[in-house]
N, C-alpha and C positions, 0 to 999 in steps of 0.2 A: 505492497499498500503506501507505505513512500518513498519508495523510485519508483514511482504510479504518479506525484504529484508531483515530479520535478517537468517532463514535458510538459506541465499543466500550467506551471510557474514559468515554463520558458515563454511559452507561446504570449504568457501577460505580455513580459516582459517586449517581444519581439512590433506589439502593438505601437506604440510613435513611431515607427518608421514609415507607419499611413500617415501621421498627424505631418511628417516631414515635407510627405509627397504633394496634402491638400495645402500646404503656403506656401509651397516653387508652385502651387497652380495660382493660389494669391496674388504674387510675386509677378505674376506678366499683367503688363498692362491691358486693360477693357479695350475692345474693339471702342470708334467711336460710335456715340449712339447719334441716330435720326437727324435729330433737331440741329446740331452740331454742321452736319455734313450740309443740309437742307439750306442753312443760313450760307453759307460761304456757296454753294450752290447758284442762292439767290443773289448776289454781289455780283458774280463771274459770269452769272447770267445778262442781270443789266446793262454790262460793263460791254458785252460781248457786240449785243443789239447800240450802244452808243460809240463805239469806237471801231467796230469791226472785227474785233482780236476774239480769239478762244478764247479765253479767261485761264487759262493757263500760268500766265504772270501771278495771280490772284492766289487756285487753286492749290498749285506745289508748296509756293511758301505758310500759310495757311493750315494744309494740312502739315510740314512739320515740322513745324513752328508750334502752333495752337494743337493742334491734337498729336503731333508725338509719332504719327505715319512714319514708316521710311523712305529713304529720298528716292529709294529709286521706284516704291513702292508706290509713290504720290506724282511722279511722274506718268507711271506707268496707270493715274486711277484717272490722274486728269486726260492726257489725246483720249479718250475715252471717253470720257463726260463731253469732252469738246464737240464731237460725235453727233449726239442731236442735240446741241445748243448752234455749230454750225448749218443748218438743216433749216433749220426752225429763223435764226438768223437771215437766211441767203436768201429762204422764202420770203418772208417778208418785203427784204430789199427790191426781190424779185417782181414780187407786185405792182411796189412801186415804180417799176420801170427804171431801180438802180445797178442792174447787173449787165456787165460784160462777156455774154458767155463764152467768146475768144476768147479773150485774157485768160480767161478762168479756166477753163481744157489747157490753151499755155501752161497756162501755173500750175496746176495738178500737176501735169507731167514730170515738171520737175521735180515735188515733192514727196509723188509719188517713190522716184528709187532714193529722196535723198534722205526717207521717212528710213526705208529700212538700212538706209546703214546708220544712221542716228541711233534707233534702239538696238544694234548691237555692238555701236560705242559706247552705250549705256554700259557695257556689260566686260569689254575688253581695258577702255584705254585714259589716260586722264587728262580730261578736256580742259583744265589748266588756260594751255590759248588756246585754247576758239572762244571760252570763253570771257577773256581779257579782249577779246576784238570784238566779241559780242558789247559787251560793255563800252569799248569806245565808239562800236556802230550805232547805239543810242546816245552818248553825250556828242555827234552830228547829228540826231534826227533833232532831237529834241532845240538845240542852236537853227536847226534849217526850219524847225517849222513857226519860228517868230518872225519869217522872214517871207515865205513862202506863203501863199494864202488865194487857196484854189479858187477857180468862180463854180457858182453849182451848174450853172451855161456847160461846162467842158465836159467832154469827154474822147474815148483811148483812143490814139492815132496808133495803130496797126501799122510799123513794121517791119523787116528783116533784122532792124535794131535792137528796137526796143520788143521784139520776142528772144531773140540770143538771153537777149537780159534779164527779162522777165522768166525765161527756163531758168536761169544761171543764178535769177536769188530767189523761186521754189527749189532749187534744192539746195542752197544752201539754208534757209527754212527747215527745211526738211531734215536737216543734220541734227538741225538745234533744236525743233523738235522732242526727237529721243531723245537725248541727255536731260533739258531744262523740260519738258511738257507742255514749252508753248506754243501753242495753236499756228502760229506764225504770222501774225496780223501786226504782231509791233512790228515787224521786218518789211509784212511785202505792202500795209499802206502805206506807209509815207514813202515808200518807190515807188509805188504808181502814182501816188496824190505830185512826186517832188520829180521824177526823173519819164517816167512817159505821158503824165500830166491829167489824166479825168477828175469828175469831179469831189469832193470830199465823202460823200454821197457812193458814187462807182463803185470809191478805193473800196473803201468800204464792206458794199455786199459783194464788190464781185472777190475780194479775200474770202469773205464767208465761205463763200460758197469753195473757194479754190481747198479749204481746207476740211470740207469733206470727204476725199480718197484720204490725203493726205494723213486727217484723223485715223481712217480705215486700215489705211496700212502700219501705223503705228502702234493702231491696238493689234492689231496681227501680231504683230513685231514683238511686243511684251508679253504677250498672251503666252506662244508658244515657248518664251521664257521666263516666265513663273511672275512675271514685274506687274499683273492686273487682279484685284479684287476686285471685283463686279458689283459685289455689294456695295459699294461707295459707292465708285461709277456712276452705279444706275443714279443711285440718289440726289448724288451730286447733279448729274445732267440733265434729269427731269424738276428736278427743283429749277437748274438755270436757263431748262426751258421756256420755264412758266413766265420770266421776265424781260424776255429777250425781246421781245416788240414792245414794252414800254423802253427799250433803248434805244432802238427805230424810232420810234417816235419824236423822244429826246434829239437825234438824230436830226431828225429832218429838219428841226424847229428853233434849235439852236444856230445863230449865225456862224458861216465858217469862219471869219475871228476867232473866235470864242469858244467853236468848238475846236480851233491849233491850240489854243491856250491852255482848255482843258485835259486835251491827249496829251501835249509838255508837261505838260501835271504828272498825268498819270504814267508818262513813261519814265520820269525823275522815279515816282516811286517805285519806276519797275528798278532802274539804276543802281538808287539802292539798295531796296533787299536783297540784291543781287549783292551786291557789294561789299553788305553784309553780311550775304550767308556765304560768302570766297573767307571774310574775317574771318567766322566764327569756324569753319573748316579747322584752319588750320593753327586758332584757337585751342 
């Protein structure tokens, strides 16, 4: 009887192992709830419609800095959420006649291939040089917005040079969309407005249309590499779609000059948060 009691006591001693396992699970940070994700989507959707951008420049830092999502996963979530957002935004601008379909197709060809390369670079390369170059580009764009104010009556003048420039721009945009989760509007909209020459509304509508295949391409690439959380992407993307029409409405009401001022302030925010993230990473 005495010897039989020994295994029983050992079994009782072993029970704290289960407690340790439970504590380990408790230490795992919970997945973000519906509310915070939806709020991020609402803000990104409004900015998408207002500026013709995908919203990734808000989605990625919000997921990483506010909700503690892994940087690579946040980038994958962002480009996926941009897909429905871009569809709704491009449709809204197209109904108003503010999309250049030929230019959008030319841009889309470049961004599809660039997005695949960008999603691959996300896994393999140190992108510090590319990111610094992008920051430099933002500075040039911010300054130019105070000197170049497009007319609402301007349209895209297609030529061999403009199409070639659009293809190169879109390819570079696609590369950036993988590592930074940026849909490309912060690159394409100012290039269209300042180089190719359409109105601000046509540039925004064309940019959003161009982002649809690029976002789809990047989403497939990130899905294959495991850089995607469908639940978070769907919540952010659907919430963004709700506010895109409001953003496009405001874009049509605002005078082009003040639209430039607002866009320059937005790009300044993009620059500062990207710069801060780089410094934070180095620290």
